[in-house]
GUVOLUM-580928 format. One record per residue (C-alpha): residue in one letter; residue number from 1; x, y negated, z negated. Coordinates in steps of 0.1 Angstrom, whole numbers, padded with zeros to 4 digits. Each point is the difference from the previous one (the first is absolute). Example, Ala and Ser with C-alpha at 12.3 -4.5 7.8 and 13.67 -1.06 7.14 Angstrom:
residues 2
+---+-----+-------+-------+-------+
| r |   k |     u |     v |     w |
+---+-----+-------+-------+-------+
| A |   1 |  0123 |  0045 | -0078 |
| S |   2 |  0014 | -0034 |  0007 |
+---+-----+-------+-------+-------+
end
This chain:
residues 272
+---+-----+-------+-------+-------+
| r |   k |     u |     v |     w |
+---+-----+-------+-------+-------+
| X |   1 | -0422 | -0131 |  0300 |
| X |   2 | -0031 |  0009 | -0022 |
| X |   3 | -0011 | -0025 | -0026 |
| X |   4 |  0006 |  0025 | -0028 |
| X |   5 |  0037 |  0000 |  0009 |
| X |   6 |  0004 | -0031 | -0022 |
| X |   7 | -0005 |  0021 | -0031 |
| X |   8 |  0032 |  0019 |  0008 |
| X |   9 |  0022 | -0032 |  0001 |
| X |  10 |  0019 | -0011 | -0032 |
| X |  11 | -0009 | -0034 | -0015 |
| X |  12 |  0033 | -0015 |  0013 |
| X |  13 | -0012 |  0005 |  0035 |
| X |  14 | -0035 | -0013 | -0004 |
| X |  15 |  0009 | -0034 |  0015 |
| X |  16 |  0014 |  0019 |  0031 |
| X |  17 | -0033 |  0018 |  0003 |
| X |  18 | -0021 | -0032 | -0003 |
| X |  19 |  0021 | -0016 |  0027 |
| X |  20 | -0008 |  0030 |  0023 |
| X |  21 |  0036 |  0012 |  0001 |
| X |  22 |  0004 |  0032 |  0021 |
| X |  23 | -0036 | -0003 |  0013 |
| X |  24 | -0014 | -0008 |  0035 |
| X |  25 |  0015 |  0002 |  0034 |
| X |  26 |  0015 | -0023 |  0027 |
| X |  27 |  0001 | -0037 | -0009 |
| X |  28 | -0018 |  0007 | -0034 |
| X |  29 |  0025 |  0023 | -0014 |
| X |  30 |  0022 | -0011 | -0029 |
| X |  31 |  0031 |  0020 | -0009 |
| X |  32 |  0002 |  0013 | -0035 |
| X |  33 |  0033 | -0019 | -0006 |
| X |  34 |  0011 | -0032 |  0017 |
| X |  35 |  0036 | -0009 |  0004 |
| X |  36 | -0001 | -0028 | -0024 |
| X |  37 | -0011 |  0023 | -0027 |
| X |  38 |  0026 |  0027 |  0001 |
| X |  39 |  0038 |  0000 | -0001 |
| X |  40 |  0009 |  0018 |  0032 |
| X |  41 |  0033 |  0019 |  0004 |
| X |  42 |  0001 | -0010 |  0037 |
| X |  43 | -0009 | -0032 |  0019 |
| X |  44 | -0036 | -0007 | -0003 |
| X |  45 | -0019 | -0015 |  0029 |
| X |  46 | -0033 | -0017 |  0007 |
| X |  47 | -0011 |  0005 |  0035 |
| X |  48 | -0031 | -0009 |  0021 |
| X |  49 | -0017 |  0030 |  0014 |
| X |  50 | -0011 | -0001 |  0036 |
| X |  51 | -0025 |  0027 | -0003 |
| X |  52 | -0012 | -0008 | -0034 |
| X |  53 |  0001 | -0038 |  0002 |
| X |  54 |  0013 | -0001 | -0037 |
| X |  55 |  0032 | -0004 | -0018 |
| X |  56 |  0017 |  0033 | -0008 |
| X |  57 |  0022 |  0004 | -0031 |
| X |  58 |  0031 |  0023 |  0007 |
| X |  59 |  0024 |  0008 | -0028 |
| X |  60 |  0030 |  0010 |  0021 |
| X |  61 |  0017 | -0001 |  0034 |
| X |  62 | -0010 |  0036 |  0006 |
| X |  63 | -0036 | -0008 | -0008 |
| X |  64 |  0002 | -0030 |  0024 |
| X |  65 |  0015 |  0023 |  0028 |
| X |  66 | -0027 |  0026 | -0006 |
| X |  67 | -0028 | -0027 |  0001 |
| X |  68 |  0014 | -0013 |  0034 |
| X |  69 |  0001 |  0034 |  0016 |
| X |  70 | -0035 |  0009 | -0011 |
| X |  71 | -0014 | -0034 |  0010 |
| X |  72 |  0016 |  0005 |  0035 |
| X |  73 | -0018 |  0033 |  0005 |
| X |  74 | -0031 | -0002 |  0021 |
| X |  75 | -0017 |  0027 | -0021 |
| X |  76 |  0003 | -0020 | -0032 |
| X |  77 | -0029 | -0023 | -0009 |
| X |  78 |  0005 | -0007 | -0037 |
| X |  79 |  0030 |  0000 | -0024 |
| X |  80 | -0004 |  0000 | -0037 |
| X |  81 |  0031 | -0005 | -0020 |
| X |  82 |  0006 |  0008 | -0037 |
| X |  83 | -0031 |  0021 |  0000 |
| X |  84 | -0010 |  0010 | -0036 |
| X |  85 | -0011 |  0036 | -0009 |
| X |  86 | -0027 | -0014 | -0023 |
| X |  87 | -0019 |  0033 | -0003 |
| X |  88 |  0031 |  0022 | -0003 |
| X |  89 | -0008 |  0019 | -0032 |
| X |  90 | -0035 |  0007 |  0012 |
| X |  91 |  0011 |  0011 |  0035 |
| X |  92 |  0029 |  0023 | -0008 |
| X |  93 | -0013 |  0033 | -0015 |
| X |  94 |  0034 |  0018 | -0002 |
| X |  95 |  0022 | -0022 | -0023 |
| X |  96 |  0023 |  0028 | -0008 |
| X |  97 |  0037 | -0012 | -0001 |
| X |  98 | -0009 | -0036 |  0010 |
| X |  99 |  0017 | -0016 | -0030 |
| X | 100 | -0027 | -0026 | -0002 |
| X | 101 |  0013 | -0011 | -0035 |
| X | 102 |  0030 | -0016 |  0017 |
| X | 103 | -0023 | -0024 |  0017 |
| X | 104 | -0016 | -0017 | -0029 |
| X | 105 |  0004 | -0034 | -0017 |
| X | 106 |  0025 |  0006 | -0029 |
| X | 107 | -0018 | -0026 | -0022 |
| X | 108 | -0036 |  0010 |  0006 |
| X | 109 |  0002 |  0035 |  0012 |
| X | 110 | -0023 | -0009 |  0029 |
| X | 111 |  0005 |  0018 |  0033 |
| X | 112 |  0018 | -0022 |  0025 |
| X | 113 | -0016 | -0006 |  0034 |
| X | 114 |  0020 |  0019 |  0025 |
| X | 115 |  0000 | -0015 |  0036 |
| X | 116 |  0008 |  0014 |  0034 |
| X | 117 |  0020 | -0024 |  0023 |
| X | 118 | -0025 |  0001 |  0029 |
| X | 119 | -0035 |  0013 |  0008 |
| X | 120 | -0003 | -0002 |  0038 |
| X | 121 | -0032 |  0002 |  0021 |
| X | 122 |  0003 |  0015 |  0034 |
| X | 123 | -0026 | -0001 |  0028 |
| X | 124 | -0001 |  0032 |  0020 |
| X | 125 | -0007 |  0002 |  0037 |
| X | 126 | -0036 |  0010 | -0007 |
| X | 127 | -0005 | -0031 | -0022 |
| X | 128 |  0000 |  0017 | -0033 |
| X | 129 |  0022 | -0012 | -0029 |
| X | 130 |  0028 |  0020 | -0017 |
| X | 131 |  0019 | -0010 | -0030 |
| X | 132 |  0037 |  0009 | -0008 |
| X | 133 |  0020 | -0009 | -0031 |
| X | 134 |  0037 | -0008 |  0000 |
| X | 135 |  0025 | -0005 | -0028 |
| X | 136 |  0032 | -0021 |  0009 |
| X | 137 |  0031 |  0008 | -0018 |
| X | 138 |  0038 | -0007 |  0005 |
| X | 139 |  0019 |  0033 |  0005 |
| X | 140 |  0019 | -0004 | -0034 |
| X | 141 | -0033 | -0003 | -0018 |
| X | 142 | -0008 |  0036 |  0010 |
| X | 143 |  0029 |  0012 | -0022 |
| X | 144 | -0018 | -0014 | -0031 |
| X | 145 | -0021 |  0025 | -0019 |
| X | 146 | -0026 | -0027 | -0010 |
| X | 147 | -0005 | -0009 |  0036 |
| X | 148 | -0006 |  0035 |  0011 |
| X | 149 | -0025 |  0005 | -0029 |
| X | 150 | -0020 | -0031 |  0010 |
| X | 151 |  0000 |  0012 |  0036 |
| X | 152 | -0014 |  0033 | -0010 |
| X | 153 | -0028 | -0018 | -0019 |
| X | 154 | -0008 | -0019 |  0033 |
| X | 155 |  0003 |  0031 |  0021 |
| X | 156 | -0026 |  0019 | -0021 |
| X | 157 | -0023 | -0030 | -0001 |
| X | 158 | -0001 | -0004 |  0038 |
| X | 159 | -0002 |  0038 |  0004 |
| X | 160 | -0032 | -0001 | -0022 |
| X | 161 | -0013 | -0027 |  0022 |
| X | 162 |  0008 |  0020 |  0032 |
| X | 163 |  0022 | -0028 |  0011 |
| X | 164 |  0034 |  0005 |  0018 |
| X | 165 |  0028 | -0011 | -0023 |
| X | 166 |  0037 | -0004 |  0009 |
| X | 167 |  0031 | -0018 | -0012 |
| X | 168 |  0018 | -0025 |  0023 |
| X | 169 |  0037 | -0008 | -0007 |
| X | 170 |  0024 | -0026 |  0014 |
| X | 171 |  0014 |  0028 |  0022 |
| X | 172 | -0032 |  0003 |  0019 |
| X | 173 | -0004 | -0037 |  0008 |
| X | 174 |  0015 | -0012 |  0033 |
| X | 175 |  0014 | -0034 | -0010 |
| X | 176 |  0003 | -0012 |  0037 |
| X | 177 | -0037 |  0008 |  0005 |
| X | 178 | -0008 | -0020 | -0031 |
| X | 179 |  0022 | -0029 |  0011 |
| X | 180 | -0016 | -0001 |  0035 |
| X | 181 | -0036 |  0001 | -0015 |
| X | 182 |  0008 | -0029 | -0023 |
| X | 183 |  0015 | -0019 |  0031 |
| X | 184 | -0032 |  0004 |  0021 |
| X | 185 | -0027 | -0002 | -0027 |
| X | 186 |  0011 | -0036 | -0010 |
| X | 187 | -0010 | -0011 |  0034 |
| X | 188 | -0034 |  0015 | -0004 |
| X | 189 | -0006 | -0016 | -0034 |
| X | 190 |  0012 | -0034 |  0012 |
| X | 191 | -0017 | -0001 |  0034 |
| X | 192 | -0028 | -0022 | -0010 |
| X | 193 |  0025 | -0028 | -0008 |
| X | 194 |  0018 |  0002 |  0033 |
| X | 195 | -0003 | -0032 |  0020 |
| X | 196 | -0015 |  0007 |  0034 |
| X | 197 | -0023 |  0026 |  0016 |
| X | 198 |  0014 |  0034 | -0014 |
| X | 199 | -0025 |  0020 |  0022 |
| X | 200 |  0010 | -0015 |  0032 |
| X | 201 |  0038 | -0001 | -0009 |
| X | 202 | -0001 |  0037 | -0011 |
| X | 203 | -0018 |  0011 |  0032 |
| X | 204 |  0025 | -0019 |  0021 |
| X | 205 |  0030 |  0016 | -0017 |
| X | 206 | -0017 |  0034 |  0003 |
| X | 207 | -0004 | -0002 |  0037 |
| X | 208 |  0035 | -0017 |  0005 |
| X | 209 |  0015 |  0030 | -0018 |
| X | 210 | -0020 |  0025 |  0019 |
| X | 211 |  0009 | -0016 |  0034 |
| X | 212 |  0037 | -0004 | -0007 |
| X | 213 |  0010 |  0035 | -0014 |
| X | 214 |  0035 | -0001 |  0015 |
| X | 215 |  0009 | -0032 | -0019 |
| X | 216 |  0014 | -0002 | -0036 |
| X | 217 | -0027 | -0008 | -0025 |
| X | 218 |  0018 | -0030 | -0014 |
| X | 219 |  0004 | -0015 |  0035 |
| X | 220 | -0037 |  0005 |  0006 |
| X | 221 | -0007 | -0018 | -0033 |
| X | 222 |  0024 | -0029 |  0008 |
| X | 223 | -0013 | -0004 |  0035 |
| X | 224 | -0036 | -0001 | -0012 |
| X | 225 |  0008 | -0028 | -0026 |
| X | 226 |  0018 | -0020 |  0027 |
| X | 227 | -0027 |  0003 |  0027 |
| X | 228 | -0028 | -0008 | -0024 |
| X | 229 |  0018 | -0026 | -0021 |
| X | 230 | -0006 |  0019 | -0032 |
| X | 231 |  0018 | -0008 | -0032 |
| X | 232 |  0032 |  0020 | -0004 |
| X | 233 | -0008 |  0033 | -0018 |
| X | 234 | -0037 | -0001 |  0009 |
| X | 235 |  0002 |  0028 |  0026 |
| X | 236 |  0020 |  0023 | -0024 |
| X | 237 | -0026 | -0007 | -0027 |
| X | 238 | -0027 |  0010 |  0025 |
| X | 239 |  0020 |  0032 |  0009 |
| X | 240 | -0001 |  0009 | -0037 |
| X | 241 | -0038 | -0007 | -0001 |
| X | 242 | -0006 |  0023 |  0030 |
| X | 243 |  0019 |  0027 | -0019 |
| X | 244 | -0020 | -0006 | -0031 |
| X | 245 | -0034 |  0004 |  0017 |
| X | 246 |  0015 |  0029 |  0019 |
| X | 247 | -0007 | -0015 |  0034 |
| X | 248 |  0035 |  0011 |  0008 |
| X | 249 |  0021 |  0026 | -0018 |
| X | 250 |  0037 |  0007 | -0006 |
| X | 251 |  0017 |  0029 | -0019 |
| X | 252 | -0004 | -0016 | -0035 |
| X | 253 |  0024 |  0025 | -0016 |
| X | 254 |  0030 | -0016 |  0019 |
| X | 255 |  0014 | -0035 |  0002 |
| X | 256 | -0019 | -0021 |  0024 |
| X | 257 |  0026 | -0010 |  0026 |
| X | 258 | -0013 | -0029 |  0021 |
| X | 259 |  0029 |  0003 |  0023 |
| X | 260 | -0015 |  0031 |  0015 |
| X | 261 | -0020 | -0003 |  0031 |
| X | 262 | -0037 |  0002 | -0005 |
| X | 263 | -0006 |  0034 |  0013 |
| X | 264 |  0027 |  0014 | -0024 |
| X | 265 | -0015 | -0016 | -0030 |
| X | 266 | -0036 | -0008 |  0004 |
| X | 267 | -0031 |  0023 |  0004 |
| X | 268 | -0033 | -0013 |  0014 |
| X | 269 | -0026 |  0023 | -0016 |
| X | 270 | -0029 | -0013 |  0021 |
| X | 271 |  0019 |  0006 |  0032 |
| X | 272 |  0007 |  0037 | -0007 |
+---+-----+-------+-------+-------+
end
């Protein structure tokens, strides 16, 4: 954002600007609103980002699910939540029928800062970066006139920026996928605290699975623990870690049934 953007910000938001809210990328980005500063209608969550190496502030379960899905994508390299449209009035030329007056402070008359749920950075196959913006709403919210008016403001803003903008609702979020992502990502975040050599154990489990594809996954896991005198649950933890780093893959949109034989559940990308 240009330095002169600060002139467009009402006095009540000057502190946000001084703190660098809504600026920067990656680990340096600070969302416009943190969860302890706003009364959320849904369940608010603070979650460590694997790709950004910072805490993300998410204001609803739907935002959390959206975050998990984007983070899981290999194309996504950065996720900026609660992204403020600081230069909104300057960027949008066509303000016809935007009802901007509805989004002002009732006491001061100052324009409220409108935010978009997520600004996502994608890395294309040729190495170039692409940006997409996504608003996350529950389906019932789309029946509210005020919500649709705000979304139209967002749409025109991102259109003026030549950035793809779409609305994501709870109906488009695969809950099983999100549940599975949470299950495996915890192993990735915690792996530095695991007792023992994670690298050698993960390699051992990988080759044991690959060489025993007609045996149930849970039996392979239990057998590995017994033969190598590992703590109970360690091999399952390593299985989750292998999924997290995508050394092995499963259909993440379905329940992960460890009673299935290896070849019915696990895909080995490096062996294809």
